[in-house]
Each structure stands twice: as C-alpha cells, then as structure tokens.
N, C-alpha and C positions, 0 to 999 in steps of 0.2 A: 531345131524344131521347138516351138514353145509348148510346154506342157500345161494343160489346164485341168482342173478338177472341180466338181460341184461344191458350192458353198450354199448352205441353206440360209435363206433370208426370211425374216418375218416382218411384215409391215405392221407397225404399232400405231400409226396415225394415218388418217385420210390424207392423201396427197403426197405421201412419201415416195421418193424415186429410188429405184434400184440403182446401185453404182454402175457406171458405164466406163468403158475404155475409149479414149479419144482417138486412138489409132490402133492398127493391127499389132504393133510391137510395143505399145505403151505398158510400162511396168506398173503404173498406178492407175487405179480405177477412181473416177471422180465421185466424191460424196456431195450430196445436195442438201441445202438448208430446207428443212421442213417447217416453214413459218407460215402463219396466217396472214401476216402483213410485213412490210419492210421493217428492218431493224437497223438503227443508226448507232454506231459505236463511236463515242467521243475519243479523242487522243488519250492513249494510256488505258483505255477501258477494255475489260475482258468480259465475254459473255459465252455461256455454254449454249452453243447452237445445236438444236436437235436435228437428227437426220430422219427420225421417225422409223428407224430400223433397228432390229437386233439380228444377230447372226450366229451361226454355229461353225466356227472355224475348225478344221481337222486338228486332232491332237498332234503336237509337234510343230504346229505353225502358229504364227502371231500375225495380227494385222497392224501395220505401222502407219500412223496417220501423219502425213507430211503436208507442208504448205503447197498450194498451187502457185507456181512461179508468177503467173500473170496477176493474180490477186495480191500477192505479196509485193510485187514491184510497182503495180499501178495504184493500189489502194492502201498499201501498208498493212494488210490483214494477213495474219499467219497464226498457227497454233501457239498459244501462250507457253506451252511446255516444249516447244520446238518439234518434238516427235511424240505423238500419243501412241499408246500400246493397247491393243485389244487382244486379251489372252484367249486361248482356245476354250477355256471353261467359263468365260463371261457370257451371260445371256441377257444382260440389260440393254437399254437403248444406247446406241453408239452416238456419242456427243462430241462436238469439236469445240474446245476451249479457244475460241477465236479472239485474238488480241489485236488492237489497233496500235501499231508501232509508229504511225505517222503523227504529224502535228496538226492534222485536220480531221474533221468528222468523216466517217466512211459508212456507206449504207450497203446492206445486204438485202437483196430482194428474195421473196419466196421462190424456192426451187433453184436458186443460184448455186453454182458449183463453188464449194467453200474449202475443200481440202482433197487430198488424194490418199487412197488406201493401197498400200503395198503389202501383199500377203507373202510371208517368207518363212522358211523353216528356221528353227533355232535349236541350239544345243543347251541343255540344262547342265550346269556344272555340279560336281560333287566336291564341295569345298572341304579342305582338310587343313588343320593347323599344324605347322612344322616349326622347328627351331631355327632353321636356316634355309635360305633359297639358293639356287645355283647362281654362280658368278657369271656375269656377262660383260662384254666390252663396254656397254653403255653404263651399266651399274645403276646408281641412283640419280643419274642426270635427268633433270626435269625439263620443263618448258624451254625450248630453244637450245638444249644441250647437244643436239646432233648437228649444229652448224647451220649456216645460211645458204649453202650450196647444194 
C-alpha cells in the first residue's frame, strides 16, 4: 500500500500548477513551468525555470528533482545539476535549473511539465574523524575495481 501525507504548497505566482502524479503508482510528481510566454533554450544553455510554488516538506524528508524522461530524451532538456534537492526547511520558490544537453534549440511552453519531484526520507549523518577505518575486501579499489561481471 502506498503511503501519502499532506504537503503544504503556496502559490507564489498567478498560473502556478500544483504538482500532479501521472499514474496511481508514480513515484515522481510532475513540476510545471510557470512562464508567461514560451522559453527557448539554446544548446548548452541553462535557465532557472520557475514553478511558481513554495512548499513545506515534513522534517526528515527531502524533495528530489529529477528529469522527466520524455523531455530529456525528446528535447535534451534535464536539470543541470542532475538531481536538485529541496530541503524541508526551504521556503523559497522551487526552481528547476533546466539545461539543454542537445545540439539544437528547445522550447518550453508555459505550464509544460519540466521535471519530477520525488519526496523521500533521509538520514542525517553524525560525522566523526577517526585515525583508521575498518578493513574490507574491496579496500581502496575505485572505479571499475569490482570487475566487469
């Protein structure tokens, strides 16, 4: 069974659209561009696209902003930072740093779905400095060190 809980949303701009889920079991809620007119991003260009919304996520949760697969694969548009993070104590406007990864201009229309928001619990670490770490089989092996099979 899917658990849901209320998230308070404040509309900061006229025409802002509340996030919506595309299907019953969708993990990500679609975020919409709150634009007065179409926006064209040239290849390699990044623009902070407003959603017109702020929100109050519950303490212990974060909102992760991911690309919409259709927008990324068809237009080459995806968040510049790969995954945006909305902290539970942030009350400013949710913006999406949309980047054009393609080699041609791409246009976003007002109220177009531009990203998806996944709300997830997180664990805050209590970092401590030590002289030695425990020994593991992998050790200091980095990228590709676990083999290709």
